[in-house]
C-alpha positions as CSV (number, residue, x, y, z in Angstrom):
1,M,32.1,0.3,54.6
2,E,29.1,-0.5,52.4
3,K,26.6,-2.9,53.9
4,H,24.9,-5.2,51.4
5,R,21.3,-5.0,52.5
6,G,19.4,-8.2,51.9
7,F,22.6,-10.4,51.7
8,P,22.4,-13.3,54.1
9,G,24.5,-13.0,57.2
10,R,25.4,-16.7,57.3
11,L,24.6,-20.0,55.7
12,P,21.1,-21.0,57.1
13,G,21.3,-23.5,59.9
14,T,25.1,-23.2,60.4
15,D,27.8,-20.9,61.9
16,F,29.4,-20.2,58.5
17,Q,29.5,-16.4,58.4
18,F,28.9,-14.5,55.1
19,T,29.0,-10.9,56.3
20,I,30.6,-8.8,59.1
21,R,28.7,-6.3,61.3
22,R,31.3,-3.6,61.4
23,G,34.6,-2.9,59.9
24,H,38.0,-2.6,61.6
25,K,39.3,0.9,62.2
26,E,42.7,0.0,60.9
27,G,41.4,-1.4,57.7
28,A,39.8,-4.5,56.1
29,T,41.2,-8.0,56.5
30,L,43.4,-8.8,53.6
31,L,41.8,-11.0,50.9
32,T,44.1,-13.9,49.9
33,E,43.6,-16.7,47.5
34,R,43.0,-19.9,49.4
35,I,43.5,-23.3,47.9
36,R,40.4,-25.5,48.0
37,H,41.5,-29.1,48.2
38,P,39.2,-31.8,46.8
39,D,39.0,-33.6,50.1
40,R,37.4,-30.6,52.0
41,R,34.6,-31.5,54.4
42,P,31.1,-31.5,52.9
43,P,29.9,-28.6,55.2
44,D,32.7,-26.4,53.9
45,K,31.7,-27.2,50.3
46,R,28.1,-26.4,51.1
47,A,29.2,-23.0,52.6
48,D,31.2,-22.2,49.5
49,A,28.2,-23.1,47.3
50,G,25.8,-21.2,49.5
51,F,28.0,-18.1,49.5
52,M,28.5,-18.3,45.7
53,K,24.7,-18.6,45.2
54,A,24.1,-15.6,47.5
55,L,26.7,-13.5,45.5
56,W,25.1,-14.6,42.2
57,E,21.6,-13.7,43.4
58,Q,22.6,-10.3,44.8
59,F,25.1,-9.1,42.1
60,G,24.8,-11.4,39.0
61,D,27.7,-10.6,36.6
62,A,27.9,-6.9,37.6
63,P,30.9,-5.6,39.6
64,F,30.3,-5.1,43.3
65,V,32.1,-3.5,46.2
66,R,33.6,-5.8,48.9
67,G,31.9,-3.9,51.7
68,N,30.8,-6.0,54.6
69,L,31.3,-9.4,52.9
70,D,33.4,-11.8,55.0
71,A,37.1,-11.9,54.0
72,G,37.5,-15.5,54.9
73,R,34.6,-16.7,52.9
74,L,35.6,-14.4,49.9
75,S,39.1,-15.8,50.0
76,W,37.9,-19.3,49.3
77,L,36.6,-18.1,46.0
78,L,39.1,-15.3,45.1
79,G,41.1,-15.7,42.0
80,R,38.7,-18.3,40.5
81,E,35.0,-17.7,40.9
82,V,35.4,-14.1,42.2
83,I,38.0,-11.9,40.6
84,A,39.2,-8.3,40.9
85,A,37.1,-5.9,38.9
86,E,39.7,-3.1,39.0
87,D,43.3,-2.5,38.4
88,P,45.1,-1.9,40.7
89,F,43.2,-4.1,43.1
90,D,43.6,-3.4,46.9
91,P,42.9,-6.7,48.8
92,A,42.9,-4.8,52.1
93,S,40.1,-2.3,51.2
94,Y,36.4,-2.4,52.0
95,D,36.0,-0.3,48.7
96,A,37.7,-2.9,46.5
97,M,35.7,-3.9,43.5
98,L,35.1,-7.5,42.7
99,Q,33.2,-9.5,40.1
100,I,31.9,-13.0,39.5
101,N,33.8,-14.9,36.9
102,V,30.7,-16.5,35.4
103,A,32.5,-19.1,33.2
104,V,34.5,-20.5,36.1
105,M,31.4,-20.3,38.5
106,R,29.3,-22.4,36.0
107,V,32.0,-25.1,35.9
108,T,32.6,-25.2,39.7
109,F,29.0,-24.6,40.8
110,P,26.7,-25.8,37.9
111,E,23.7,-26.0,40.2
112,I,23.7,-22.3,40.7
113,T,23.0,-21.2,37.1
114,G,21.8,-24.5,35.6
115,G,25.2,-25.2,34.1
């Protein structure tokens, strides 16, 4: 499992986790697309925005390996702001390649790139 050095471990001042310390021996937690309802709590929305900002600052529009990024946090963005960068895509692999969908990210999180 690749560890992304310099990537924040969590949203500062909160318990919202962005990375994991070590992988599971039986494989990575399955990534699944989660629906973000408009009435989500403000702290959850801030965690999504903080994680997206960290992804953008670390990887930009280049493909990146899932590695030690938290499956739960990735799943809130998967299929919209973060997409598979390979075909076939294995959602249960630490080696899965992902990429930021810049067009969608700019609409959802305009504050990250200035719109």
